[in-house]
C-alpha positions as CSV (number, residue, x, y, z in Angstrom):
1,M,289.5,74.5,113.5
2,S,289.4,76.7,110.4
3,N,292.6,78.1,109.0
4,T,293.1,81.5,107.5
5,I,295.0,80.7,104.3
6,S,295.2,82.8,101.2
7,M,293.4,81.8,98.0
8,E,296.8,81.9,96.2
9,K,298.2,79.3,98.7
10,L,295.1,77.1,98.3
11,I,295.5,77.2,94.5
12,D,299.2,76.1,95.0
13,W,298.0,73.1,96.9
14,G,295.4,72.4,94.2
15,H,298.3,72.2,91.8
16,F,299.8,69.4,93.9
17,V,296.6,67.4,93.4
18,K,296.6,68.2,89.7
19,V,300.0,66.7,89.5
20,A,298.7,63.6,91.2
21,Y,296.1,63.3,88.4
22,E,298.8,63.7,85.8
23,M,300.8,60.9,87.3
24,Y,297.8,58.7,87.5
25,A,297.2,59.3,83.7
26,Q,300.6,57.6,83.1
27,N,298.7,54.4,83.9
28,H,301.5,53.0,85.9
29,L,301.8,52.0,89.6
30,S,305.1,54.0,89.9
31,P,304.8,56.9,87.5
32,I,307.7,59.1,86.8
33,K,307.9,62.6,88.3
34,P,306.2,65.0,85.8
35,A,308.0,68.1,84.5
36,D,305.6,70.4,86.3
37,F,306.1,68.8,89.7
38,P,306.0,71.6,92.3
39,A,309.2,73.6,92.4
40,G,311.1,73.3,95.6
41,W,309.7,69.8,96.4
42,E,311.1,66.4,96.0
43,L,309.2,63.2,95.4
44,V,309.6,60.9,98.5
45,A,307.2,58.1,97.6
46,N,304.2,57.1,95.5
47,L,301.0,56.0,97.1
48,T,298.9,53.0,95.9
49,M,295.5,51.8,96.9
50,T,293.3,48.8,96.2
51,P,289.7,49.6,95.8
52,H,287.4,46.7,96.7
53,L,284.6,48.1,94.6
54,E,282.6,46.7,91.7
55,K,284.2,48.8,89.0
56,M,287.7,49.0,90.6
57,Q,289.6,45.9,91.8
58,E,293.2,46.3,91.0
59,R,295.9,48.1,92.9
60,E,296.4,51.6,91.4
61,F,298.3,54.8,91.8
62,G,296.7,57.0,94.4
63,G,299.0,59.9,95.0
64,F,302.4,60.8,96.4
65,I,304.4,62.1,99.3
66,A,306.6,65.1,98.7
67,R,309.2,66.8,100.9
68,S,310.3,70.4,100.9
69,V,313.9,70.8,99.7
70,D,314.4,73.8,101.9
71,N,312.8,72.2,105.0
72,P,312.9,68.4,104.9
73,L,310.6,68.4,108.0
74,Q,307.8,69.8,105.8
75,Q,306.0,67.0,104.0
76,A,302.9,66.8,101.9
77,V,300.7,63.8,101.3
78,V,298.7,64.3,98.1
79,I,295.8,62.1,97.2
80,R,294.0,62.1,93.8
81,G,290.3,61.4,93.4
82,T,288.3,60.7,90.4
83,E,286.9,63.2,87.9
84,S,283.8,61.0,87.3
85,P,281.8,61.2,90.5
86,L,278.8,59.2,89.3
87,D,281.1,56.2,88.7
88,W,282.3,55.8,92.2
89,L,279.3,57.2,94.0
90,S,277.2,54.4,92.6
91,D,279.7,51.9,94.2
92,F,279.2,53.1,97.7
93,E,276.5,52.0,100.2
94,F,277.4,54.7,102.7
95,I,277.5,52.5,105.7
96,L,279.0,54.0,108.9
97,E,281.6,51.9,110.8
98,T,283.7,52.6,113.9
99,F,287.1,54.1,113.1
100,H,289.0,51.9,115.5
101,E,292.4,53.5,114.6
102,V,291.5,56.5,116.7
103,P,290.1,55.9,120.2
104,D,286.7,57.6,120.5
105,G,287.1,58.6,116.9
106,G,283.4,58.2,116.0
107,K,282.2,56.4,112.9
108,T,283.4,56.9,109.3
109,E,282.1,55.8,105.9
110,Q,283.0,52.1,105.4
111,G,284.1,52.3,101.7
112,F,286.3,55.4,102.3
113,T,287.7,53.8,105.4
114,N,288.6,50.4,103.8
115,L,290.2,52.3,100.8
116,Y,292.3,54.3,103.2
117,R,293.4,51.2,105.1
118,S,294.5,49.7,101.8
119,M,296.8,52.6,100.9
120,M,300.5,51.7,100.6
121,V,303.7,53.9,100.5
122,E,306.2,52.9,97.9
123,Y,309.4,54.8,98.6
124,A,311.5,56.3,95.9
125,D,314.5,55.1,97.9
126,A,314.3,51.3,97.1
127,S,316.2,50.5,100.3
128,I,313.2,51.6,102.4
129,P,310.5,48.8,102.4
130,S,307.0,49.7,101.5
131,E,304.5,50.1,104.3
132,T,300.9,51.2,104.8
133,L,300.2,54.9,104.7
134,M,298.8,54.6,108.2
135,A,302.1,53.1,109.5
136,S,304.1,55.8,107.8
137,I,302.9,58.3,110.4
138,D,304.9,56.5,113.1
139,A,308.0,56.7,111.0
140,L,307.9,60.5,110.6
141,P,310.9,62.3,112.0
142,Q,310.3,64.3,115.2
143,G,309.1,67.8,114.3
144,T,307.6,67.0,111.0
145,R,304.9,69.4,109.7
146,L,302.5,67.4,107.5
147,L,300.1,68.9,105.0
148,V,297.5,66.5,103.6
149,T,295.4,67.4,100.6
150,G,293.1,65.7,98.1
151,H,290.2,66.1,95.7
152,S,286.9,64.3,95.5
153,L,287.2,60.7,96.8
154,G,290.8,61.6,97.6
155,S,289.6,64.3,100.0
156,S,287.9,61.7,102.2
157,L,291.1,59.7,102.4
158,A,293.1,62.8,103.1
159,T,290.7,63.6,105.9
160,L,291.1,60.2,107.5
161,H,294.9,60.5,107.2
162,A,295.0,63.9,108.8
163,F,292.7,62.6,111.6
164,L,295.0,59.7,112.3
165,A,298.1,61.9,112.2
166,G,296.5,64.4,114.6
167,S,295.6,61.6,117.0
168,K,299.3,60.8,117.2
169,N,300.2,64.5,117.9
170,V,301.7,65.1,114.5
171,D,301.6,68.8,113.4
172,V,299.2,68.3,110.5
173,E,297.0,70.6,108.3
174,L,294.2,69.5,106.0
175,I,293.1,71.1,102.7
176,T,290.4,69.4,100.7
177,F,288.6,70.1,97.4
178,A,285.1,68.7,96.7
179,S,285.1,66.4,99.8
180,P,282.1,64.2,100.5
181,R,281.0,63.9,104.1
182,V,283.4,61.4,105.8
183,G,282.0,60.5,109.1
184,D,279.3,61.1,111.8
185,K,278.9,63.8,114.4
186,S,281.2,62.0,116.9
187,F,283.9,61.8,114.2
188,V,283.6,65.5,113.5
189,E,283.7,66.4,117.2
190,A,286.8,64.2,117.7
191,F,288.5,65.8,114.7
192,Q,287.7,69.3,116.0
193,R,289.1,68.5,119.5
194,M,292.5,67.9,117.8
195,N,292.5,71.6,116.6
196,I,293.8,70.5,113.2
197,P,293.8,73.5,110.8
198,N,291.3,72.5,108.1
199,T,290.2,74.2,104.9
200,R,287.4,72.4,103.0
201,I,286.6,74.0,99.7
202,F,283.3,73.1,97.9
203,N,281.5,74.2,94.8
204,K,277.9,75.0,95.6
205,P,276.4,73.0,92.6
206,D,278.7,70.1,93.0
207,I,276.8,66.9,94.2
208,V,279.8,65.2,95.8
209,P,280.0,67.5,98.9
210,Q,276.2,66.8,99.3
211,V,276.8,63.1,100.0
212,P,276.4,61.0,102.1
213,V,273.3,62.8,103.3
214,E,273.0,64.2,106.9
215,I,269.8,62.1,107.4
216,A,272.0,59.0,107.3
217,G,274.0,60.4,110.2
218,Y,276.9,62.1,108.3
219,R,278.3,65.5,109.1
220,H,280.9,67.8,107.4
221,L,284.0,69.3,109.0
222,E,283.0,72.9,109.4
223,P,283.4,75.6,108.3
224,G,283.5,75.0,104.6
225,L,284.7,77.6,102.1
226,E,282.1,77.9,99.4
227,I,282.8,78.8,95.7
228,N,280.1,78.9,93.0
229,S,280.9,77.9,89.4
230,A,277.3,78.8,88.4
231,L,278.5,82.4,88.4
232,Y,281.2,81.7,85.8
233,P,281.2,80.5,82.2
234,I,281.2,76.8,83.2
235,K,278.9,74.2,81.7
236,H,276.0,73.1,83.9
237,S,277.0,69.4,84.2
238,I,277.8,67.1,87.1
239,P,281.4,66.4,85.9
240,C,282.1,70.1,85.3
241,Y,280.8,71.1,88.6
242,H,283.0,68.5,90.2
243,A,286.2,68.8,88.2
244,L,289.4,70.0,90.0
245,S,290.1,72.4,87.0
246,T,286.7,74.1,87.6
247,Y,287.6,74.5,91.3
248,L,290.9,76.1,90.5
249,Y,289.4,78.3,87.8
250,V,286.7,79.7,90.1
251,M,289.3,80.2,92.9
252,G,291.2,82.5,90.5
253,D,293.8,80.2,88.9
254,T,294.4,81.9,85.5
255,E,296.2,78.8,84.2
256,A,293.3,76.3,85.0
257,N,292.4,74.3,81.9
258,I,288.6,74.5,81.6
259,S,288.5,73.8,77.9
260,K,286.2,70.8,78.4
261,C,283.9,72.7,80.7
262,K,283.9,76.3,79.3
263,T,280.5,77.5,77.9
264,T,280.7,78.9,74.5
265,P,279.1,82.4,74.1
């Protein structure tokens, strides 16, 4: 189910993901809330994950959960990705496995799925014990509206989380930037049966949304919202095509920092 949402609103959610990257840059499992944390939102928990990949072994910061100050039933789950797509793409074998967490949920990419299963919620309120991100869905207050967003590898994890939440009848919406394909045709059909509002933004020259390939059985959640950095003064390079800052800039974010990727006249 596509969702009509303004570009301005999509940029706002892109800023949430940008903050997750800033928190990751603190190089700490429980980074402090940065000064540019979205106004009107409070930090509920940090997310950690344990990649079982060749280049990544240790538990690391993966994102955060935030709650609207005005409406505590509005929550956001924000998952960072990686700005270096070649690093993590080379780690994945793109094997499909059954997503057992959702009955008749089709098959999903094994590496993404295992990484999602490893995600833990570390609550800011120390009296609340940590739990898996999957289990946190069952603890949501009745009437919670959940928005899940991510970039790059984080988009695949966000997609799986929205899928699981939707299967439990949570009111959930998904917004992804530069998402790879996450699962097979049966997964996509199961996702679409849940009528989850979904906005998938992809940059035409970015390689990440082009993998894993369809010939291996993978499908995208449709429709996608295409942008094209090739029409802008952005360097022609794999990292620049993929960078969240490029996405935000092309979407119209006047504050996007593209200094590393801007072409010089």
